[in-house]
LONU-19846 format. One record per residue: residue in one letter; residue number from 0; x, y, z of N, C-alpha, C, CB in turn. Coordinates in steps of 0.2 Angstrom, whole numbers, plus 5000, padded with zeros to 4 digits. Glycine has a CB too. Layout:
BEGIN
   res     n    n.X    n.Y    n.Z   ca.X   ca.Y   ca.Z    c.X    c.Y    c.Z   cb.X   cb.Y   cb.Z
     A   NUM      X      Y      Z      X      Y      Z      X      Y      Z      X      Y      Z
...
//
This chain:
BEGIN
   res     n    n.X    n.Y    n.Z   ca.X   ca.Y   ca.Z    c.X    c.Y    c.Z   cb.X   cb.Y   cb.Z
     M     0   5055   4946   5192   5062   4943   5189   5060   4942   5182   5064   4938   5193
     R     1   5065   4944   5178   5064   4942   5171   5067   4936   5169   5068   4948   5167
     N     2   5064   4932   5164   5066   4926   5162   5070   4927   5155   5060   4921   5161
     Y     3   5077   4928   5156   5081   4929   5150   5081   4924   5145   5088   4931   5152
     R     4   5080   4918   5147   5080   4912   5142   5074   4912   5138   5081   4905   5146
     F     5   5068   4914   5141   5062   4914   5137   5062   4920   5132   5056   4915   5142
     E     6   5065   4925   5134   5066   4931   5130   5070   4929   5124   5068   4937   5133
     S     7   5076   4926   5125   5080   4924   5120   5077   4919   5115   5086   4920   5123
     D     8   5073   4914   5118   5070   4910   5113   5064   4913   5109   5066   4904   5117
     R     9   5061   4918   5112   5056   4922   5109   5059   4926   5103   5052   4926   5114
     R    10   5064   4929   5104   5068   4933   5099   5070   4928   5094   5073   4937   5102
     R    11   5072   4922   5095   5075   4918   5090   5069   4916   5085   5078   4911   5093
     V    12   5063   4914   5088   5058   4912   5084   5056   4918   5080   5052   4910   5089
     A    13   5056   4924   5082   5054   4930   5079   5059   4931   5073   5054   4936   5083
     A    14   5066   4930   5074   5071   4931   5069   5070   4926   5063   5078   4930   5072
     V    15   5068   4919   5065   5066   4914   5060   5060   4917   5056   5065   4907   5063
     L    16   5055   4919   5059   5049   4922   5056   5051   4928   5051   5044   4925   5061
     L    17   5056   4932   5053   5058   4937   5049   5061   4935   5042   5063   4942   5052
     A    18   5065   4930   5043   5069   4927   5038   5064   4924   5033   5074   4922   5040
     I    19   5059   4920   5035   5054   4917   5031   5050   4922   5028   5050   4911   5035
     S    20   5048   4927   5032   5043   4932   5029   5047   4936   5023   5041   4937   5034
     I    21   5053   4937   5024   5056   4941   5018   5056   4937   5012   5064   4943   5020
     T    22   5058   4930   5013   5057   4926   5007   5050   4925   5004   5061   4919   5008
     V    23   5045   4925   5008   5038   4924   5006   5036   4930   5003   5034   4922   5012
     C    24   5039   4936   5005   5037   4942   5002   5040   4944   4995   5038   4948   5007
     W    25   5047   4942   4995   5051   4943   4989   5050   4939   4983   5058   4943   4991
     F    26   5049   4932   4985   5049   4927   4979   5043   4928   4974   5048   4920   4982
     P    27   5037   4930   4977   5031   4931   4972   5032   4937   4968   5025   4931   4976
     L    28   5036   4942   4970   5037   4948   4966   5039   4946   4959   5041   4953   4969
     A    29   5044   4942   4958   5047   4940   4952   5041   4936   4947   5053   4935   4952
     R    30   5037   4933   4950   5031   4930   4947   5026   4934   4945   5029   4924   4951
     L    31   5026   4940   4948   5020   4945   4946   5022   4949   4940   5019   4950   4952
     A    32   5028   4950   4938   5030   4954   4932   5027   4951   4926   5038   4954   4932
     P    33   5027   4945   4924   5024   4943   4918   5017   4943   4918   5026   4935   4916
     L    34   5013   4944   4924   5006   4944   4924   5003   4951   4922   5004   4941   4930
     I    35   5008   4956   4922   5006   4963   4921   5009   4965   4914   5008   4968   4927
     N    36   5005   4966   4909   5008   4968   4903   5011   4975   4902   5004   4967   4897
     R    37   5014   4977   4897   5017   4984   4897   5012   4989   4896   5021   4984   4891
     D    38   5005   4988   4895   5000   4993   4894   4997   4994   4901   4995   4991   4889
     G    39   4999   4991   4906   4996   4992   4913   4990   4987   4914   4995   4999   4914
     E    40   4988   4983   4910   4983   4979   4911   4985   4972   4914   4979   4977   4904
     T    41   4981   4969   4918   4983   4963   4922   4979   4957   4919   4982   4964   4929
     A    42   4981   4951   4921   4977   4945   4919   4970   4946   4921   4981   4939   4921
     R    43   4965   4944   4917   4958   4944   4920   4954   4938   4920   4954   4949   4915
     D    44   4957   4932   4917   4954   4926   4918   4959   4920   4917   4948   4925   4912
     G    45   4956   4915   4919   4960   4908   4919   4966   4908   4924   4963   4908   4912
     I    46   4970   4904   4922   4976   4902   4926   4980   4908   4928   4980   4897   4923
     E    47   4981   4913   4923   4985   4919   4924   4982   4923   4930   4985   4923   4918
     F    48   4975   4924   4930   4972   4927   4935   4973   4924   4942   4964   4928   4934
     A    49   4972   4917   4942   4973   4914   4948   4980   4914   4951   4971   4906   4947
     A    50   4985   4914   4946   4992   4915   4948   4993   4922   4951   4997   4914   4942
     L    51   4990   4927   4948   4990   4934   4950   4988   4935   4957   4987   4939   4945
     V    52   4982   4932   4959   4979   4933   4965   4983   4929   4970   4972   4930   4965
     G    53   4985   4923   4969   4989   4919   4973   4996   4923   4975   4991   4912   4970
     N    54   4999   4926   4970   5005   4929   4971   5004   4936   4976   5009   4931   4965
     L    55   4999   4939   4975   4997   4945   4979   4995   4943   4986   4991   4949   4976
     I    56   4992   4937   4987   4991   4934   4994   4997   4932   4997   4986   4928   4993
     A    57   5002   4929   4993   5008   4928   4996   5012   4934   4998   5012   4924   4991
     V    58   5012   4939   4995   5015   4945   4997   5012   4948   5003   5015   4950   4991
     A    59   5005   4948   5003   5002   4950   5009   5004   4946   5015   4994   4950   5008
     I    60   5004   4939   5015   5006   4935   5020   5013   4937   5022   5006   4928   5018
     G    61   5018   4938   5018   5025   4940   5019   5025   4947   5023   5029   4940   5013
     L    62   5021   4952   5021   5021   4958   5024   5018   4957   5031   5017   4963   5020
     L    63   5013   4953   5032   5010   4952   5039   5016   4949   5043   5004   4947   5038
     G    64   5019   4944   5041   5025   4941   5045   5030   4947   5047   5028   4936   5042
     I    65   5032   4951   5042   5037   4956   5044   5034   4961   5049   5039   4960   5037
     A    66   5028   4963   5048   5025   4967   5053   5025   4964   5060   5018   4970   5051
     I    67   5023   4958   5061   5022   4955   5067   5029   4954   5070   5019   4948   5067
     T    68   5034   4953   5066   5041   4952   5068   5044   4959   5071   5046   4949   5063
     W    69   5042   4964   5067   5044   4971   5069   5041   4972   5076   5042   4976   5064
     A    70   5035   4971   5077   5031   4972   5083   5034   4968   5089   5024   4971   5083
     D    71   5036   4962   5087   5039   4957   5092   5046   4959   5094   5039   4950   5090
     L    72   5050   4960   5089   5057   4962   5091   5059   4969   5093   5062   4960   5084
     V    73   5056   4974   5090   5057   4980   5092   5053   4983   5098   5056   4985   5086
     H    74   5046   4982   5097   5042   4985   5102   5040   4980   5108   5036   4987   5099
     D    75   5041   4973   5107   5040   4968   5112   5032   4968   5114   5044   4970   5119
     I    76   5028   4968   5109   5021   4969   5111   5017   4963   5108   5018   4975   5107
     F    77   5020   4958   5105   5016   4952   5103   5018   4946   5107   5018   4950   5096
     H    78   5013   4942   5108   5013   4936   5112   5017   4931   5108   5006   4933   5114
     P    79   5021   4927   5111   5025   4922   5108   5021   4916   5104   5030   4918   5112
     S    80   5015   4915   5106   5011   4910   5103   5009   4913   5096   5005   4908   5107
     V    81   5007   4919   5096   5005   4923   5090   5011   4922   5085   5003   4930   5091
     T    82   5017   4924   5087   5023   4924   5083   5024   4917   5080   5029   4926   5086
     L    83   5024   4912   5084   5025   4905   5082   5019   4902   5078   5025   4900   5088
     G    84   5013   4905   5079   5007   4903   5075   5008   4906   5068   5001   4905   5078
     V    85   5010   4912   5067   5011   4915   5061   5017   4911   5057   5012   4922   5061
     L    86   5022   4910   5061   5028   4906   5058   5025   4899   5055   5033   4905   5063
     V    87   5021   4896   5058   5019   4889   5056   5014   4890   5050   5015   4885   5061
     F    88   5010   4895   5050   5005   4897   5045   5009   4899   5039   5001   4903   5047
     E    89   5014   4903   5039   5018   4905   5033   5022   4899   5030   5023   4910   5035
     I    90   5024   4894   5034   5027   4888   5031   5022   4884   5028   5031   4884   5037
     L    91   5017   4883   5031   5012   4878   5028   5008   4881   5022   5007   4876   5034
     A    92   5008   4888   5022   5004   4891   5017   5007   4890   5010   5003   4899   5018
     L    93   5014   4889   5010   5017   4888   5004   5017   4881   5001   5024   4891   5005
     I    94   5014   4876   5005   5014   4869   5003   5010   4869   4996   5012   4865   5008
     P    95   5004   4871   4996   5000   4870   4990   5004   4873   4984   4993   4873   4990
//
């Protein structure tokens, strides 16, 4: 017998993860633009390089969340604890 309440709650958590993942992936893209100059060279040292790496990591975290949400909502292959864990990780990763 299927537990529809559990499936509904699992999909709700996955939808929240999708919303947060989209913002985590989208927001750093605007901060990446000034770190790449018009000649195609990127920042190589100092605070600019740290900001570049941090923004690229934030985009990767957002893409991870989107992929997990896709697998959970469309294919039903992820465990709810993994989805909830990634959700908490994405929220806490933006604190620093």
